[in-house]
Phi, psi and omega in degrees: 000133178276162171226146181217145179241146177230129176246136179217155184210140182296343181280344184254099188241134174278314182167181182286154166288121184261125181299330180292350174298335186257045177275169176223195193208127175238112179246149172286081187212126178054229183255026179292313180272298185274119190075004171259266177286333186241116183205079189304333181275359183285146180301333181265002185294142177267190184296336178270001180086008182272135180290123178293327180291327176292317178300318180298316180287330175299318177293318179296324179296335178087026183294134182257315180232157174225122178278139188203147002258013179177168017076168180306328181304323189293337186286356173232013191274133170251099188298333182296336179293342188243030172232161183089187183305130184301321183292346180259002183279149186251126174296149179225154173286133173258104184290332184298320184238018177048054183226174172253128177264114183282348179062030176283334176242126178224203186303311184295317178296316180298319181294325175293320177297316181300320179295319180293324181277350179071036181242155175274128178283145175232105190266141176249143178251154182277109172246020175270293179264357183230192186203217190299311186297317181294325176294319178296320179298315180295318178299317177300316180301319186276322195245344182274132184300318182169179178088004176227167190303303186287326176297319179289331174297318177299316180296320178295333180274005172108357180253090184297316182269145178293156181280335178054048177290130184268313187266131181225133175264129181272074182088190184211127172043051184288354176276348188272130178295343176283346186278132175298124180075026179302155189222163169288161179298327178293315180298312183291317181303319180290317179297318179297319180295317179296318180294314180298315181300316182290320179298323179291340174293334175273315185219095183296341185272009181294152170249116191248137182248119176267149183288125168265202183285151179281358178169157181289347179276353180296138183297337181263005182304135182094301178292323177302311181299318182298312184291314182299315181289330174300324178283324196239003191308313186295341192253355185235165182248331184223156168239138187278157171223138179232135179210130173234144181230147180207149180289125181249129174055033177070019181273079185295322182299316179292321179300314180294341179263013185305331184295342173305318178291321180298316177298319177297319179302308181298314181300317183291316181294318179298318180296319179294316179299320180290328177294318177295320177304314180293316182296326182266005176055045179265153177263325181286159174252138170270126181256184190250133168253104181274072196267015163211121175203144175172181167269135183213120179270083190290342183270357180283159184301324184289353176267001180265119180293164173300174181210173177065224182274005181271106179237070187285161171271128176050058177288164174289113181220137173057032182270066179295143174256119189266144180251186183295318179299322176300319180295323177297317179295318178298317177299323178291325177295323175295323175301315179298314181299319180293314184291344175258026185295344176291336180242331178268106185259353179202148179207152181221115172291132179254120354237196188271312188229130170068321183263109185034063198229155174283342182242131178239147178226156165260138177305120180071005189228226192285165176228147177207163181262131172280168182301326184289347179300320195288312178296326178295310184298317182290321178293316179298325183285323192249346176286121184207157177083243183237149174273129182268148176273118187261151166252116184246128174244107186226147169295160180242160169223161187274139173234148182293327187267326188240007181073212179287127184230140177300136179291319180257137171229146186202162170215159179221149176236152180227123177260104184298329182292313181269338185087356183293142170240131179236128178250127174250130187216150173234142170255112184267004176292143180279336190228337190251134169294161175236130171271111181270129180238111183253123179281116183250023182298333175285351181226069185293153175075036179262157174223161180282117174273325181198137174220122181227151179224135173255116178197172176195141176306329174257099184289354179267004179300135180237144174282151177223174176297332180278334183207100173241017183237352181295327179238105179228164171303126184247152176304134177259095186286352178283346184288118182222145175254132175206134177055044178057037172221142173248133180237141179209146176266126181249119181293164178297152180049066184218155171239137183223155173229127174246114180253121186246142179226163178291142177290000000 
């Protein structure tokens, strides 16, 4: 059995817990929209065709923001096709996912769904096949009260008041050769700067996200950020980061250590942004929007789009079934996002429903929670106040991909108002439990309010529509406080939460 110690103190703070860290993503991809959030024939569907059970689980998940409408989809999207009377809308080919987009759900429908789900919208504009003018038209439609062409069109379509969307993504993954209209960093950086400058002429208060690299494995990673920010630094607030991880060739140890790459990603992008800041003699800092992250098994059959003359509506795509080990990695990714809260100001798990998602649905039928639902929901619910800077002393084990990696990883938050301290921890060992010893001398007089652990002797267990409750976070009865220290035993391949309160 391993042992690991964590020291924390209220004086050592990374930054605030940001509610936007717990964002999600709805793309017109597979069954995320159609038979996902929108399923008019479902028994729980409302007058707009939105599934009430999906809205209920979205709220339970604790989602704060939702990025829309893509993703790769946005780079060929004509938003005007999906506004106005539904019966007059025209289906279009979606080249990104070789599907047909029926345009039954568009900006107005999504905004009504966002209001019902209680989430902040994060809108993306098409800078693949389109440019400055089309972005301005969409912004006018969404944010201008009235008296102009597109604003009055929105009012005629039933939305009298403007949506006042604050966060906007300037395209998506423009570094990727798979992206419709992909560009060199110089081409994209200039287009993003021109678009941002013009959008601020309509609404100076926007928060704009410029495209960073689609992954740390991209050959242009680092240089892409430098060139794009050199062109656009003065005009944007965030640069995006995207990362997906998956177990390769059965290498579970490396998979569980995936967050080593995520931390490196954040550190590298932040360093590059700060270098551009210094070179351009800027005072403001550009922060990171980690607006796509998750586990994604890209080599599985369900990740292959249709082909040839087959252009279906809402095909089964990217419908990964997640196991316990996947949930541990997702919980660890949330740990990384929190401990980097000084630079990561927004994040979006990709995606919300059916597509590499924590929520799964049957068309017209059942709904269930995947394993990854639980660490996200508990972290979103209980992380509050400030993120503390931890000193972690942990044994290490060897991984093929990342070398020696700490067995234990953790983050902690402190809510000064309530006094609560919450520790989120993962045991990345494949076989050995870890006895976690947390030094609470900076927080005397604490007791365990709640301690839960997600694990299973079979780390490959997956939730299904028939059984999504056999493996849930369970009370960890080993968690005890004595002499201003809390100790708990964490089983191998596990994610845990220790919530402490004043006696």
